[in-house]
GUBADREN-124705 format. One record per residue (C-alpha): residue number from 1; chain; x, y, z. Coordinates in steps of 0.001 Angstrom, whole numbers. Example, Ala and Ser with C-alpha at 12.3 -4.5 7.8 and 13.67 -1.06 7.14 Angstrom:
+-----+-------+---------+---------+---------+
|   n | chain |      xx |      yy |      zz |
+-----+-------+---------+---------+---------+
|   1 |     A |   12300 |   -4500 |    7800 |
|   2 |     A |   13670 |   -1060 |    7140 |
+-----+-------+---------+---------+---------+
This chain:
+-----+-------+---------+---------+---------+
|   n | chain |      xx |      yy |      zz |
+-----+-------+---------+---------+---------+
|   1 |     A |    -509 |      91 |     171 |
|   2 |     A |    2496 |    2933 |   -1597 |
|   3 |     A |     118 |    4815 |   -2445 |
|   4 |     A |   -3344 |    6180 |   -1086 |
|   5 |     A |   -5432 |    4589 |   -3243 |
|   6 |     A |   -3257 |     962 |   -2423 |
|   7 |     A |   -5332 |    -338 |     168 |
|   8 |     A |   -8618 |     -55 |   -1872 |
|   9 |     A |   -6677 |   -1469 |   -4767 |
|  10 |     A |   -5560 |   -4530 |   -2544 |
|  11 |     A |   -8834 |   -5462 |   -1712 |
|  12 |     A |  -10653 |   -5036 |   -4650 |
|  13 |     A |  -14016 |   -3035 |   -6131 |
|  14 |     A |  -16162 |   -4984 |   -4012 |
|  15 |     A |  -14719 |   -5040 |    -706 |
|  16 |     A |  -14260 |   -1448 |   -1587 |
|  17 |     A |  -17882 |    -685 |   -1912 |
|  18 |     A |  -18793 |   -2211 |    1335 |
|  19 |     A |  -16286 |     275 |    2913 |
|  20 |     A |  -17978 |    3137 |    1161 |
|  21 |     A |  -21301 |    2148 |    1990 |
|  22 |     A |  -20515 |     722 |    5515 |
|  23 |     A |  -19605 |    4856 |    6574 |
|  24 |     A |  -22789 |    6008 |    4043 |
|  25 |     A |  -24400 |    3737 |    6831 |
|  26 |     A |  -22183 |    4879 |    9632 |
|  27 |     A |  -22660 |    8091 |    9351 |
|  28 |     A |  -26109 |    8109 |    9092 |
|  29 |     A |  -26808 |    6769 |   12433 |
|  30 |     A |  -25122 |    9045 |   14317 |
|  31 |     A |  -26834 |   11708 |   12662 |
|  32 |     A |  -30048 |    9850 |   13764 |
|  33 |     A |  -28639 |    9433 |   17145 |
|  34 |     A |  -25469 |   11371 |   17564 |
|  35 |     A |  -23415 |    7802 |   18098 |
|  36 |     A |  -22360 |    5157 |   16322 |
|  37 |     A |  -20056 |    5482 |   13554 |
|  38 |     A |  -17060 |    3566 |   14559 |
|  39 |     A |  -19426 |     890 |   16222 |
|  40 |     A |  -21270 |     141 |   12993 |
|  41 |     A |  -17710 |     808 |   10905 |
|  42 |     A |  -16015 |   -1915 |   13443 |
|  43 |     A |  -19022 |   -4233 |   13228 |
|  44 |     A |  -19660 |   -4429 |    9169 |
|  45 |     A |  -15590 |   -4522 |    8145 |
|  46 |     A |  -15520 |   -6961 |   11083 |
|  47 |     A |  -17265 |   -9176 |    8889 |
|  48 |     A |  -14933 |   -9184 |    5963 |
|  49 |     A |  -11263 |   -7341 |    7351 |
|  50 |     A |   -9039 |   -7844 |    9541 |
|  51 |     A |  -10127 |   -5876 |   13049 |
|  52 |     A |   -6726 |   -3901 |   12893 |
|  53 |     A |   -7349 |   -2682 |    9093 |
|  54 |     A |  -11032 |   -1759 |    9842 |
|  55 |     A |   -9873 |     691 |   12405 |
|  56 |     A |   -7663 |    2409 |   11018 |
|  57 |     A |  -10095 |    3169 |    8365 |
|  58 |     A |  -12341 |    4605 |   10733 |
|  59 |     A |   -9266 |    7023 |   12882 |
|  60 |     A |  -10235 |   10343 |   10265 |
|  61 |     A |  -13586 |    9941 |    9914 |
|  62 |     A |  -13893 |    8748 |   13842 |
|  63 |     A |  -12302 |   12240 |   14516 |
|  64 |     A |  -13288 |   14701 |   12439 |
|  65 |     A |  -16775 |   13985 |   13417 |
|  66 |     A |  -16135 |   13263 |   17216 |
|  67 |     A |  -14323 |   16982 |   16976 |
|  68 |     A |  -17405 |   18833 |   15172 |
|  69 |     A |  -19595 |   16961 |   18357 |
|  70 |     A |  -17259 |   18291 |   20821 |
|  71 |     A |  -17369 |   22005 |   19518 |
|  72 |     A |  -20716 |   21988 |   20017 |
|  73 |     A |  -22626 |   22750 |   23700 |
|  74 |     A |  -20201 |   25318 |   25650 |
|  75 |     A |  -19440 |   23267 |   28357 |
|  76 |     A |  -15783 |   22136 |   27465 |
|  77 |     A |  -13922 |   23386 |   30308 |
|  78 |     A |  -16352 |   22125 |   33078 |
|  79 |     A |  -17034 |   18510 |   31209 |
|  80 |     A |  -12794 |   18512 |   31289 |
|  81 |     A |  -12369 |   19286 |   34886 |
|  82 |     A |  -14814 |   16511 |   35832 |
|  83 |     A |  -14010 |   14057 |   33308 |
|  84 |     A |  -10133 |   13865 |   32805 |
|  85 |     A |   -9170 |   11261 |   35162 |
|  86 |     A |  -11612 |    9059 |   32981 |
|  87 |     A |   -9859 |   10420 |   29647 |
|  88 |     A |   -6590 |   10477 |   31306 |
|  89 |     A |   -7006 |    6546 |   31867 |
|  90 |     A |   -8660 |    5873 |   28150 |
|  91 |     A |   -5550 |    6758 |   27083 |
|  92 |     A |   -3317 |    5243 |   29210 |
|  93 |     A |   -5865 |    1881 |   29317 |
|  94 |     A |   -5767 |    2298 |   25377 |
|  95 |     A |   -1491 |    2353 |   24958 |
|  96 |     A |   -1482 |    -695 |   27707 |
|  97 |     A |   -3646 |   -2925 |   26087 |
|  98 |     A |   -2246 |   -2499 |   22754 |
|  99 |     A |    1024 |   -3661 |   24366 |
| 100 |     A |    -809 |   -6267 |   26168 |
| 101 |     A |   -3640 |   -7532 |   23949 |
| 102 |     A |   -3298 |   -5788 |   20423 |
| 103 |     A |   -6090 |   -5552 |   17888 |
| 104 |     A |   -3955 |   -7148 |   15639 |
| 105 |     A |   -3288 |  -10091 |   17674 |
| 106 |     A |   -4715 |  -12719 |   16865 |
| 107 |     A |   -7829 |  -14677 |   15209 |
| 108 |     A |   -9431 |  -13475 |   18667 |
| 109 |     A |   -9728 |   -9853 |   18102 |
| 110 |     A |  -13224 |  -10554 |   15929 |
| 111 |     A |  -14919 |  -12256 |   18855 |
| 112 |     A |  -13755 |   -9982 |   21149 |
| 113 |     A |  -15541 |   -7486 |   18359 |
| 114 |     A |  -18319 |   -9634 |   18682 |
| 115 |     A |  -18676 |   -9299 |   22528 |
| 116 |     A |  -18456 |   -5479 |   22709 |
| 117 |     A |  -20694 |   -4988 |   20523 |
| 118 |     A |  -23383 |   -7576 |   21811 |
| 119 |     A |  -22299 |   -6116 |   25535 |
| 120 |     A |  -23308 |   -2180 |   23824 |
| 121 |     A |  -26533 |   -3592 |   22096 |
| 122 |     A |  -28138 |   -5516 |   25672 |
| 123 |     A |  -26610 |   -2103 |   27476 |
| 124 |     A |  -28691 |    -180 |   24692 |
| 125 |     A |  -31881 |   -2007 |   24804 |
| 126 |     A |  -32547 |   -2690 |   28518 |
| 127 |     A |  -31057 |     466 |   29321 |
| 128 |     A |  -31015 |     -57 |   33366 |
| 129 |     A |  -31050 |    3592 |   33847 |
| 130 |     A |  -28387 |    3548 |   36294 |
| 131 |     A |  -27202 |    6997 |   38432 |
| 132 |     A |  -23740 |    7563 |   40155 |
| 133 |     A |  -23731 |    9354 |   43650 |
| 134 |     A |  -20988 |   12371 |   42503 |
| 135 |     A |  -19100 |   10908 |   45458 |
| 136 |     A |  -18207 |    7933 |   43299 |
| 137 |     A |  -16531 |    9483 |   40310 |
| 138 |     A |  -13187 |    9678 |   42160 |
| 139 |     A |  -12612 |    6111 |   41816 |
| 140 |     A |  -15221 |    5004 |   39138 |
| 141 |     A |  -14578 |    7009 |   36218 |
| 142 |     A |  -10578 |    6503 |   36142 |
| 143 |     A |  -11235 |    2734 |   36592 |
| 144 |     A |  -14091 |    3071 |   33787 |
| 145 |     A |  -11506 |    4648 |   31624 |
| 146 |     A |   -8821 |    1951 |   32044 |
| 147 |     A |  -11150 |    -816 |   31587 |
| 148 |     A |  -12872 |    1346 |   28101 |
| 149 |     A |   -8849 |    1753 |   27116 |
| 150 |     A |   -8631 |   -1715 |   27525 |
| 151 |     A |  -11329 |   -2495 |   25287 |
| 152 |     A |  -10630 |     291 |   21960 |
| 153 |     A |   -7521 |   -1234 |   22113 |
| 154 |     A |   -8419 |   -4902 |   21836 |
| 155 |     A |  -11790 |   -4309 |   19427 |
| 156 |     A |  -11728 |   -1000 |   18105 |
| 157 |     A |  -14909 |    -266 |   20402 |
| 158 |     A |  -14850 |    2740 |   22409 |
| 159 |     A |  -18308 |    2590 |   23741 |
| 160 |     A |  -18283 |    -151 |   27033 |
| 161 |     A |  -18287 |     898 |   29617 |
| 162 |     A |  -17752 |    4547 |   28764 |
| 163 |     A |  -21292 |    5372 |   27535 |
| 164 |     A |  -23102 |    3795 |   30188 |
| 165 |     A |  -20944 |    5975 |   32939 |
| 166 |     A |  -21385 |    8587 |   31076 |
| 167 |     A |  -25309 |    8426 |   31337 |
| 168 |     A |  -25046 |    8136 |   35200 |
| 169 |     A |  -23681 |   11376 |   35832 |
| 170 |     A |  -27253 |   12920 |   34898 |
| 171 |     A |  -25776 |   15268 |   32449 |
| 172 |     A |  -28167 |   17300 |   30803 |
| 173 |     A |  -28541 |   16640 |   26811 |
| 174 |     A |  -26258 |   19123 |   25516 |
| 175 |     A |  -23508 |   18184 |   28298 |
| 176 |     A |  -24379 |   14214 |   27196 |
| 177 |     A |  -23733 |   15107 |   23844 |
| 178 |     A |  -20805 |   17211 |   24075 |
| 179 |     A |  -18842 |   14652 |   26853 |
| 180 |     A |  -20176 |   11913 |   24251 |
| 181 |     A |  -17720 |   13690 |   21354 |
| 182 |     A |  -14985 |   14369 |   24281 |
| 183 |     A |  -14625 |   10696 |   25467 |
| 184 |     A |  -14563 |    9232 |   21635 |
| 185 |     A |  -12166 |   12073 |   20355 |
| 186 |     A |   -9833 |   10748 |   23288 |
| 187 |     A |  -10350 |    7540 |   22390 |
| 188 |     A |   -9771 |    7519 |   18651 |
| 189 |     A |   -6622 |    9398 |   18921 |
| 190 |     A |   -5277 |    6768 |   21390 |
| 191 |     A |   -6586 |    4199 |   19270 |
| 192 |     A |   -4607 |    5863 |   16399 |
| 193 |     A |   -1353 |    5838 |   18436 |
| 194 |     A |   -1801 |    2292 |   19385 |
| 195 |     A |   -2546 |    1469 |   15669 |
| 196 |     A |     712 |    3141 |   14717 |
| 197 |     A |    2711 |    1579 |   18023 |
| 198 |     A |    1735 |   -2089 |   15730 |
| 199 |     A |    2731 |    -771 |   12866 |
| 200 |     A |   -1166 |    -468 |   11399 |
| 201 |     A |   -1196 |    2829 |   11044 |
| 202 |     A |    1031 |    3873 |    8244 |
| 203 |     A |     950 |    6763 |    5813 |
| 204 |     A |   -1687 |    4794 |    3356 |
| 205 |     A |   -3564 |    3652 |    5963 |
| 206 |     A |   -4498 |    6815 |    6767 |
| 207 |     A |   -5029 |    8385 |    3581 |
| 208 |     A |   -7635 |    5635 |    3030 |
| 209 |     A |   -9267 |    6441 |    6058 |
| 210 |     A |   -9568 |   10328 |    5013 |
| 211 |     A |  -11020 |    8685 |    1504 |
| 212 |     A |  -13928 |    7882 |    3762 |
| 213 |     A |  -14921 |   10948 |    5444 |
| 214 |     A |  -16470 |   12207 |    2240 |
| 215 |     A |  -19529 |    8830 |    2592 |
| 216 |     A |  -19512 |    9257 |    6389 |
| 217 |     A |  -20008 |   13305 |    6346 |
| 218 |     A |  -22830 |   12500 |    3762 |
| 219 |     A |  -23890 |    9549 |    5997 |
| 220 |     A |  -24315 |   12588 |    8806 |
| 221 |     A |  -26141 |   14854 |    6897 |
| 222 |     A |  -28656 |   11873 |    5631 |
| 223 |     A |  -29028 |   10737 |    9084 |
| 224 |     A |  -30239 |   14463 |   10240 |
| 225 |     A |  -32572 |   14174 |    7208 |
| 226 |     A |  -34089 |   11510 |    8428 |
| 227 |     A |  -34412 |   12530 |   11899 |
| 228 |     A |  -36841 |   14865 |   11023 |
| 229 |     A |  -38675 |   12394 |    9539 |
| 230 |     A |  -38435 |    9422 |   12016 |
| 231 |     A |  -39387 |    8322 |   15094 |
| 232 |     A |  -35643 |    8655 |   16836 |
| 233 |     A |  -36450 |    6222 |   19329 |
| 234 |     A |  -37347 |    3747 |   17288 |
| 235 |     A |  -34470 |    3813 |   15018 |
| 236 |     A |  -32155 |    3694 |   17898 |
| 237 |     A |  -34209 |     110 |   19200 |
| 238 |     A |  -33445 |   -1087 |   15636 |
| 239 |     A |  -30041 |     196 |   15548 |
| 240 |     A |  -29618 |   -1826 |   18712 |
| 241 |     A |  -31594 |   -4811 |   17531 |
| 242 |     A |  -28860 |   -4664 |   14481 |
| 243 |     A |  -25630 |   -4152 |   15941 |
| 244 |     A |  -27236 |   -7380 |   18849 |
| 245 |     A |  -26945 |   -9950 |   15648 |
| 246 |     A |  -24112 |   -8390 |   14305 |
| 247 |     A |  -22207 |   -8701 |   18001 |
| 248 |     A |  -23455 |  -12423 |   17975 |
| 249 |     A |  -22334 |  -13351 |   14762 |
| 250 |     A |  -19153 |  -12216 |   15067 |
| 251 |     A |  -18489 |  -13793 |   18732 |
| 252 |     A |  -19986 |  -17027 |   17585 |
| 253 |     A |  -18180 |  -16954 |   14207 |
| 254 |     A |  -15086 |  -15140 |   14074 |
+-----+-------+---------+---------+---------+
């Protein structure tokens, strides 16, 4: 893969089309419900590509769309002050996990990806409505960050347990959207460093990732259009059911 297009030349037109469609769909999900781009991308691409390749592809679109999400809301300083222990341990956990496990360390990575997707789907469907007392954030935040980082390094998925933790903090809607953007941005950057350390994120991989930014943004615009015309709650339920089926398939079949 010596050129920007080398990755797509190597995988062929059929898989290249799958990549484009995947990022349109992943962007659409994010446009409707505010999250899910890397989760959907990893789940669908994990059916046909090694997890390390799939994770490398999502670096650019995930980073830029999360920065876009992070920029809105006006609560950045307050959230950083409150969440920095979790964010710091996400970064540390991802780097430690990359050394210890690594997303490219064996066939088990696809099974681990399936387990992470399935766990997130079950949580999303049955959402227990957790509430965390402020006094517990000092120890539980860093612990959730560390676990999220290790799971990120092993699977490329960074929603468990970070998303349930953030949802338990009692943030308002704007704060929650910005907190998710902050957490996902840190996770994506940490994953990029971990992949680079494994030799899975060279200039060609970054170029291939840059090319899927356009389909991802197109999908987000489509999702924002759909959000005004469909039930977000019904869409989210269908999303989690589909994600659960996909996760179960990867868990069982790799």
